[in-house]
LOGUNU-813737 format. One line per 8 residues: number of its first residue (from 1); their letters; for each residue x, y negated, z of C-alpha. Coordinates in steps of 0.25 Angstrom, whole numbers, plus 2048, in hexadecimal, padded with zeros to 3 digits. Layout:
LOGUNU-813737
NUM = A = X,Y,Z  ...
END
This chain:
LOGUNU-813737
1 = MAGVQQIE = 199,292,52F  1A4,297,532  1B3,28E,536  1BD,290,530  1C2,29F,52B  1CF,2A6,528  1CC,2B3,521  1D8,2BC,51E
9 = VESGETGM = 1D7,2C4,50F  1D4,2D2,512  1DB,2DF,50A  1D0,2E2,502  1D0,2D5,4FC  1DD,2D5,4F4  1DE,2CB,4E9  1D0,2C6,4EB
17 = RLDRWFKV = 1CF,2B8,4E5  1CA,2AE,4F0  1BC,2AA,4EA  1B7,2BA,4EB  1BD,2BB,4F8  1B5,2AF,4FC  1A9,2B8,4F7  1AC,2C4,4FE
25 = HFPGLGFG = 1AD,2BC,50A  1A3,2B0,50A  19A,2B4,4FC  191,2A9,504  19B,29E,500  198,298,4F2  1A3,297,4E6  1A3,288,4E5
33 = QLQKLLRS = 1A4,286,4F5  1B0,290,4F4  1B5,289,4E9  1B4,27B,4F0  1BA,280,4FD  1C7,287,4F5  1C9,279,4ED  1C8,273,4FB
41 = GQIRVDGG = 1D3,27B,502  1CB,282,50B  1CD,28F,507  1DA,293,509  1E2,2A0,507  1EE,2A2,50F  1EB,292,513  1ED,28F,505
49 = RAKSDTRV = 1E3,288,4FB  1DC,294,4F2  1D4,293,4E6  1C6,29E,4E2  1D4,2A7,4D8  1DD,2A9,4E7  1DE,2B7,4E7  1E0,2BB,4F8
57 = EPGQVIRV = 1E6,2C7,4FC  1E7,2CE,50A  1EC,2C5,516  1EB,2BA,50F  1E0,2B1,516  1D7,2A8,514  1CD,29C,518  1C0,298,51A
65 = PPLDVDRK = 1BC,28D,51D  1AE,28A,523  1A2,290,519  195,290,51E  194,29E,519  194,2AC,521  1A3,2B3,51F  19A,2C0,51B
73 = GGGPLTPR = 18C,2BD,51B  18D,2B8,50E  187,2AB,50E  182,29F,519  17D,2A4,525  16F,2A8,523  166,2B2,52B  16A,2BD,522
81 = TMRSQGDA = 17A,2BB,523  178,2B9,533  16F,2C5,533  17B,2CB,52B  185,2C7,537  17C,2CC,540  17B,2DB,53A  18C,2DA,539
89 = ELLAQMLL = 18C,2D5,547  182,2E2,54C  189,2EC,542  195,2E7,549  191,2EA,556  18D,2F8,554  199,2FC,54D  1A1,306,553
97 = YEDQRVYV = 1AB,30C,549  1AF,305,53A  1B8,307,530  1BA,304,51F  1B0,311,51F  1A7,312,528  1A0,30C,534  199,311,541
105 = LNKPSGLA = 18E,309,549  187,30B,554  178,309,552  170,302,55B  165,30A,55F  157,303,559  160,2FF,54D  15B,308,540
113 = VQGGSGVS = 164,30B,535  15E,308,529  153,303,525  144,304,526  135,301,52A  134,2F5,535  144,2F7,533  14B,2E8,532
121 = RHIDNMLE = 15A,2EB,536  161,2F8,533  170,2FA,533  16E,2FD,524  16C,2F1,523  176,2E9,52D  17E,2EF,524  17F,2E4,518
129 = AWRNKKGE = 184,2DC,523  193,2E7,521  193,2E7,513  1A2,2E5,50E  1AA,2DD,505  1A7,2E5,4F9  196,2E6,4FD  196,2F1,503
137 = KPRLVHRL = 18D,2F7,50F  18E,301,517  186,30E,518  17E,316,522  182,322,51E  17A,328,52A  16D,323,534  16A,323,542
145 = DRDTSGVL = 15A,31F,548  157,312,549  157,316,55A  162,31E,55A  16E,319,55C  17E,31A,55A  189,31E,550  186,31A,542
153 = VIARTRLA = 18F,31C,537  18F,30F,52A  199,312,51D  1A0,305,519  19F,30D,50B  19A,317,502  1A5,320,500  1A5,320,510
161 = AMKLAEAF = 196,321,510  197,32D,506  1A0,333,510  198,330,51E  189,335,517  192,342,512  197,345,522  188,343,526
169 = RGRDAKKT = 182,34A,51A  18B,356,51E  18B,355,52C  19A,353,52E  192,347,538  193,34A,548  188,342,550  184,344,55A
177 = YWALVKGV = 17B,33A,563  177,339,571  16A,33B,575  15F,337,584  155,341,583  149,346,58B  14D,351,594  157,35B,593
185 = PRKREDRI = 158,367,586  158,375,58A  165,379,586  172,36D,587  176,370,578  16E,376,56F  16D,374,55E  161,36E,559
193 = STWLVKEA = 15B,376,54C  14E,372,547  14A,36E,539  142,35E,537  13A,355,530  137,347,52F  12A,342,52F  124,334,52C
201 = TPDGDRVR = 11A,330,536  113,321,539  11F,31E,545  12A,322,539  132,331,536  131,33A,53E  137,347,540  132,355,545
209 = VARHGEAG = 137,364,546  132,36C,538  133,379,535  13C,37D,52D  137,37F,51F  12D,372,524  12C,369,516  138,35E,51A
217 = ADHAVSQF = 13F,365,526  14E,361,527  158,36A,531  15C,365,53B  168,368,544  16C,360,554  174,366,55D  172,35E,56B
225 = RLVEQAGT = 17A,35F,579  175,35D,587  17F,351,58C  178,34E,59A  16A,34D,59F  162,345,5AB  15B,350,5B3  151,352,5A9
233 = ALSWLEME = 14C,347,5A3  156,344,597  161,348,591  16E,343,58A  171,34D,57C  17C,34B,574  176,350,566  17B,351,558
241 = PYTGRTHQ = 174,353,54B  17A,35C,53E  16F,357,537  16B,34B,537  15A,34B,535  152,33E,536  150,33B,548  156,34A,54B
249 = LRVHAAHI = 15C,348,557  14D,342,55A  147,34D,555  151,358,559  151,353,569  142,352,56B  142,360,565  149,364,570
257 = GCPIIGDP = 141,35F,579  14B,354,57C  145,347,575  14D,33D,575  14C,331,57B  145,325,577  141,32B,56A  134,325,566
265 = KYFEADQN = 12F,332,559  135,33D,562  136,33B,571  129,342,578  127,343,588  11C,346,590  115,33C,598  11B,340,5A5
273 = WELPGGIQ = 127,33E,59F  130,32F,59F  13C,329,59C  145,325,5A6  145,317,5AC  150,30E,5A3  150,316,59A  14B,30E,58E
281 = KRLHLHAR = 142,316,581  14E,316,575  152,31E,56D  15D,325,574  163,32C,569  172,326,567  17D,32C,55C  187,32E,564
289 = RIVIPHPD = 193,334,559  195,331,54D  1A3,33E,547  1A4,33D,538  1AE,33E,52E  1B4,331,52A  1B0,32D,51A  1C1,32D,519
297 = GGVIDVTA = 1C5,337,522  1C5,33B,531  1B8,339,53A  1B1,32F,53F  1AD,330,54D  1A5,327,555  19D,325,561  193,31C,562
305 = PLPPHMVQ = 18F,316,575  182,318,578  176,30C,575  174,304,57F  166,30B,584  16B,318,586  176,311,58E  16C,30C,597
313 = SFNLLGFD = 166,31D,597  173,323,599  176,31A,5A5  168,31C,5AB  16A,32A,5AA  176,32D,5AC  17D,331,59F  18D,32D,59D
321 = ADTPDGE = 18C,327,58D  19D,32A,58E  19B,33A,590  1A4,33E,584  19B,342,578  19B,353,578  19F,352,585
END
């Protein structure tokens, strides 16, 4: 139960009836309880008594007495509303950028973007905690693999979602990934162009390089650049996908003989190769940066810090994660 709250009326609430204002902010407060609080003078507007049909204006302050309902949860503090609060707090911790149209999150490794077999918690479901007063839930406009960390763009409105999705489809979004891979590529910089086909397996979907013209195959193009290497054992690659195929960078890295460290599907090594001590066997692929047209004009340019397991690996190898992108 919260104590007395003094809540200022926002600009978007001009002319709203007081009972409607409470319905929006405290949806779990019953009509009878609201009337009782109004009659007893416990609810006030700018210090004065008010009625349910009082119209509020921006800048006015509404006194709200202690209530047994949550302000944004929609009812008593049940496990469901507590979970919603937890989701909102976790999303806030991931937040890298926000404005009226867009959120950009730094998705942690291991958290799925959408639901699926065996997935009980994912970003799409967590976004329920960020529904706005109009009931709009933020929308996904692209995806990251569950074990890939980094920048994830979320649209806050339907129109923003349409424009951002169009930018991704039109390849107007520039996505930069960092990967720690086995070995060293033969070229310091190169373009990878293959056909990929997705197949269902007992261990989930798997993608392989296919022949041109093979049924179900899609063209996939990636660019990579060698940033730094640790002898001949490991390399730090900067990768850019020009197309957005499932597992594209993971398959392309394996295709050039440099599979991504910790990749459970595409990492293969001979029996004599061992993962250097201190490096965790987790996917070392991070969506480092995104540059995309803003729905209202201009450009969104956001960079995400590395996840803890990659920070640990970079430190062990002496790689400087503060190296400016593109240098």
